[in-house]
N, C-alpha and C positions, 0 to 999 in steps of 0.2 A: 025556348031554345036552350040546349045544354052547352054551356062554354067551358072549355078547358082551361085550367090555370096551373102553370108549373112555377113553383117558387113563391112561397107564402110566408115569407119573413116579415119584417116589419112593414116595409112598403106594400109588398105583394099581398100579405094577409089583410091589410087595411082595405086594399083595392077589391079583393075577392069578397070580403065581408059586405063592402058596399054594394056589389054586384047582386048578392044574395038579398039585401035589403031591398033593392030595386026590383026583385021578382025573377032574376035569372037563376037557372039551375046550374050551379057552378060544380064541376068535377075537378077537385084539387089534388095536387101532389106535391110534396117536398120531402127531400131526403132525411130530414129531421122529423122523427114521428112525433115528438112533443109539439113542435110548431104546427104540424099537421092536425094534430088533436084539437088545437086551439080554433083553427078555422072551421073544422068539421062541427065542433061544438056550436058554432054560429050558423049552422045550416048547410055548408058545403058538403058535397059527397065525397068520399075518400077513393082516390086511385092508389093502385098498388105500385105504379111505376110511371115513368115519363112515357113508355110505349102504351100502357093502359090508357093514359089520357088520349094520346093522338090516334089510338085505335077506336075511340068511342066518340070523340068530339070533332066537328067539322071546323069550328073556329076555336083556336087555342091562344091563350096570352102566356107570356113568360116574363117574370121580373127576378133577375139573377144578379149576384154581385160583382162578377167579374167576366171580361171577355173570354177567358179561358174556360169557364163554366158554361157560358153561353154557347160556345163552339161545341163543347162536348155534349150539351143536352140537344143542340140542333143536329148535329151531323155524326155524332160518335155511335157505337154499336147500341142497338135498341133506342136510338134517339128519334127525334121528330121526323127526320128524312124518311125513316121506314114505315111511318104511320099509315094505316089503311083507311082511316076515315078524315084526318085532317086535310083541309082545302086551304085554309088561311091561317098564317101564323104570325102573330104580331108581338115583337119585343117591346117591353117597356123598360128595358135595361139601359144602362149608359156603357156603351161598349165601343164607341168610336166608329168612324165612317168606314174605314177599311174592313173592319170586321163585319159590319152590317152588309156591305157590298158582297163580301165572300159568302155570307150566309144566304143572301138572297139568290146568288147564282146556284149554289148547291141545291137549295130547296126548290128552285124554279125547275131545275132539271128532273125533280121527282114529281113535278105537278103540283107543287105547293106554293101558294103565293106568299111572299114574304112582305110585310109592312114594317118598315123602319119606324118604330114609335118609341117614345120615351116620355117621362112626366117630369114636371117642374114644380117643386113644393115639397114640404116635409110630409111625412105619414099623417099627422093631425090635420093636414089641410084636406085629406080625403073626407073625413067625417064633417068637417066645416063646409064642404062643397066648393072649396076654391083651388083645387088642384088644376094644374095646367096639363094638357095632353097635346103633345107633339107628334105629328105623323107625316110620313113621306112614303110614296109608292104607288102603285096602280090605283087610279081613282075610282074604279068600280069596285075593287076590293075593299078599299077604305070605307066606301059607302055603305057596304055590307056590314061593317062592324061600327059604324059611326055611333048608332044608338047605344051600343054596349059600352063604348068609350064614354059617351056622355052620361052613362048611369053613375060613373065615379069621377068624372072631371067637371069642374065648374066652367071651364073655357077650353076650347079645342082649336088648335093651329094645325091646318093642313098646309104643308109646305111644298106641294107639287109631287111629281112622279119620281123625281131623282132620288134613289136610295142613298142614304148618308145625309141628306139635308137635316133630318130631325136630330141626328147625333151631333152635327156641327152647332146647331141652335142650342141644344142641351148643354154642351160643354162651354159654349160662350156664357150661358146663364150661370153655370156653376163657378166659372172663373171669377165672375164678379161676386158671387155669394161667398166663396171661400176667402176672397180678399177682404170683403166686409167682416166676416167672422173673426179672422185673425186680428185685423186692426181694432175691432171692438174689444175683444178679450184682452189685448195687449194695453190698450189705453185705460180700460176699467181697472186692470191690475195695478198700473202705475197710480191712478187716482186712489186706490185702496192704500197704496203705499204712503201717500200723502195724508192720510187720515180721514178722508171723505168717505161717508157710508155709501154702500152700494146702491141704496134706493135713490139717494140724491144724485149720484153720478148718472144713473140711468134717466132720471127725470131731466137731468140738464142736458144731457145728449140729445134726448128726443125733443127737447124744446127748440133745438136748432137744426141747421142743414145737415148735421152728422147723423140724424135719425135714420135708422135702417131696420130692416127685418129682424135682425139679430137682437138690437137694443129694444125694439118694441115687441117682439114675440118670444125670442128664446130665453133673454134674461128673465122676464116675469114667469115664464112657464117651467123654466129649468134651472137656471143658475142661482137666482135669488132664494127659491125654496130648497135648494140642495138636491136636486133630482138630476143625476148624472147617468141616465140611462134612457133607452127607448128611441134613440136617433140613428142608430147604425154605427158601424166600427170606423174608427179614424182612418183605417186603410182605405176605406171607399173614398174619402176626400183626396188621399194621395193619388189614387187611380184616376180620379176625374180631372184633376189639374194636370197630370201628365198627359191625358188624352187631349185636353186642350192644347198644350204644347205641341204635341204631335199634329193636330190639325193646322196649327198656325205655321209650323215648319213646312208642311205640305204646300201651304199657301204662300210661302216665302214672306211671312209677316214677322217682325221682330216683336217680342213680348217680354221686356225686362221685368214688368211688374210680375206676371205669371211665373217667370222663373224664379223670382225671389219668393213668392208664396209657395211654389212647388218645393224648393230646398227647405224652407221652414216647415212644411208639412211632413217631410221625410224625417227632419230632426225630431219634431214633437212625436211621430209615431214611434221612433226608436228610442225614446225617452223612458218608456215603460212596457209593461207586457203587451203582447199583440192582442187585437180583438177588443180593446177598450172603446167604449163609447165616445163619439165625437165630442159630447159635452165635457168630458174629461180633459180636453184641451185647455179649458180654463185653469185647471190644475197646474198645467205646463207653464202658463204665463204667470200664474201666482208664484210659482217657484222661481221663476226668472226675475220677478220684481222683489222677491223675498218677503212676501206676505203669507200668512197662513191659508192653506186650502180651505174651501167651504165644503161641507158635507162629508 
């Protein structure tokens, strides 16, 4: 089966490459030709545009950075809605429940089944086989693409037919993740200010109940060796936490923690050039603590 894939950046590229490794013929497109070159070098076929993908593949996945881009790709001129071949379109983006519902309605009117899907885990979890796949939408359509999803995900959560459920679940997970990230970066920076070496700090945190994904995975793989690239832009986190706040507001749920994290994420993003990698958030907290940056 030929599978279309739109948006092959850090996460989308890792997923598309995994599909190729598992034997799928992937037809890929990204507006950045250099990024597209990298995925095609790993075995994907090159598409010339979004329309080229959806005119040639019945099943198409997308992994895009913002809700605005997702809307443009799905419903804009020469977008997915006008495709002559596509029958099932599955987003893997974090775009919020309202956007997912709107896209589903528009595409369904064109005879295209929309599956609200997204992923949980960093890009390196794709290769490790531990990525989580969340999905909501018509059960028969999901079953049609389940095997493809399982080619790149270690665990799949089907959340029923209600479009938007996967988006809510994803922003819930992200709200916890970013709270843990900021808490870990802040605490370690303070420990460094006290003169404790970073390896000892991480070992001590991981010895107790404060151990978390960031202290167990992110610090050893990125922060300690001074690798501050490869995890996506800071602005993605800003967007994700705001989407959580939007879902909580719709549900009339009070979220003081997430509001604090959101305000801090905006402050951190505005403290330097746009587009910086999420790992450079550690620089922000080192600056606040008054300790030298790493890397």
